Every structure is written in C-alpha cells, then in structure tokens.
N, C-alpha and C positions, 0 to 999 in steps of 0.2 A: 504494500500500500504506500502511496505517496507520502503520507504523513510520517510513517516510520522511516522512510528514506531521508526525509528532511531532518528529522530528529537525530538519526544516526550520523548524518554528516556534521551536524552541530557538535555532537559529542566527539566525533573523530577529530574535529578541529580544536577541541579543548575549550569551547566557548560555553561559559555559564549561561543558562537560558531557563526561562519559565514558559511552559506551554499553556496557552489559554484556549479554551474551547467555548464557542458561543454559537447561537443559531444565526440565521440569516440577518443581515443588517441592510438598511436601505440608504444609509448616508455615511459620509465620513464622520460626522459628529456622533452618530449612533455607534459606529465601530470604535471610535475613541472611548466613548463612555463604557462600553462593555469590556474593553481591554484595559481600562483604568489608566489611560494615557491622554495626552493632548493630541489634537489633530496633526500637528506638526511632527509628532513622534511616530506616527504611523508612516512606514516607509514602503512605497510600492516598488516592486521589482518589475521593470518594464523591459521587454525584449525588443531590441532594435536591430534591424537588418542593415548591414553595410554592403553586402553583395550576396549573390546566391551562395547558400550554405556558409555564410559568414555573419555571425551575430555577436552582440554584446549585451550585457545586462546593465541597466541603468537604475541606480537606487535613488528614488525621488521622494522627498517628504510629501505626505498626504495632502497638504494644503498648497502644493505647487505642481507645475507641469514642466515637461522638458521644453527648454528653449532650443529649438532646432538650429538657429544660427550659432549659438554658443557651442552646442555639441558638435556640429560640423566643423567649426573652427578648431576645437580641441583635437578632434580626430584627423584633421587635415583632409577632409573628404568633401565632395560637392553634393553628395546625395545620401540620405538615410531614409528609412521608412519603418513603420510599425507593421510587422507581418500579420496576416490573418490569424485568428485564434488557433486554427488547426496547425498552422506552421509553427506558432509559438509552442504548442504542445509537442510537436515533433522535435523541436530544438532543445526543449528543456525536460520533457517528461511530465510537465505540470500544466494543468488547465489554467486559463486566465482567471485571475481572482485568487489563485492559490500559489502562484509562482514565487519561488524563493531561490536565491543563488546557491543554497545548500542542498546538495543531492541532485542537482541538475544532471541530466544524463550526459551532457557535455559540459566541461568546465570552461565556459565562455569567459572572455575578459569582462571585468566589472569596472564601471565608472560610478563613483558615489558623489552625489552633489555635496558641495562643501557645507551645506546645512544639516547633513546627516551626522549628528553629534549626540552624545549623551545616551540616555536610555531610549531605545527605539523598539517598535513592534513590527516585525516582518511577517509576511505570509508564511504559513507553516506546512504547505504542501497539500492541504485539503481545505475545502470550503468550511468556514467557521473555525479555523485553527490558525493561531498566530504564535510566534515565538518572541518573547521580550528578551532583548539582549543589549549589550553595550556596543555602541556604534564603533568605537575604536577597536574592539575585538574583531568585529565583522570585517572592517577595512583591512586590518592586519592579516587575518586568516585568508581573505580572498585576494590579497595583494591588489586591492582596488586602487584605481587612480582617482584622486580627489580633486574636484574642480567645480567652479560655479557653472552649472549646466541647466539651471531651471529658472523659471519666472513664476510670479504669483498666478494662481488660477484667476480667470476673468470673474469679475463681480457680477452676480446675477440680480 
C-alpha cells in the first residue's frame, strides 16, 4: 500500500515524523485544522515535467503556487508543465492528492520553495494521510534544492 511505502521511506531516511489520518477535506483551511497546523505549513508535492520521462518534484507551501517564470529561470529551461494525473501516478506511484517525495517509485530531483521551513505537513501516500515532519530534515534527506519558486495564491 502507498501509505506504508511513504512511511517506510521516512523511516529509512531517519526522519522523525507523526502520521495523521483524517477523512476527506474540502479546503486548505479544513486540512490545516484537522492536521493541527497553519495553512502555510501544509506542503504540496507537485510533479513537474521538464521533458518526456523527465520530472521533478516541487515542494510548495499550501497557501502558495508555483511561479512558472521563477522555476524556469532556476532550472534554466524554457518550458515546464504539470503532467496529467495518470502521468503523475506513473512517475511517482502516488495519486494526486497523496503525492509525497518519500517512497516515490523514482527518486526524482526535488526543489523546495524557500518558505518550506519549520514544522510542515506533507502528503502521506494515501488520501486523508499526512506526515508532520521538520522541513530541514526533509530538505537534507532529499538533497533538495532550495529557492524562491512560488507566489501567493490569487485572492478570491
């Protein structure tokens, strides 16, 4: 099961973590509440395609989104895209909404936004499952490249 794969990868990396299980949530605020963290502490793991069969994982605070110009500049590429859900599943072994860099079926490079700091809550490999971890431990274990690659979500 995907949840066990994610937890085993966290343990293998020596990362202290707390697993939280909750039912479906309808918003970032609701997810933060049930996980006991602030919205900015929820970190989305987004799959980004650089080229055919070439992906990277981007760690983005829940209250932000990828800034495509910043990410393209960092990676020195002219084009990036978000793959369809089925391609993200093939690339990581995780469904959208459950993706975590831990236990991905391929160890893709990781970019962490510079705001990914302190205690964070990452996807735990299954719907309604999250892992609360220290961002510095995650960045170190994944050898993540840290840079300012996000912008605020648009106000509604």
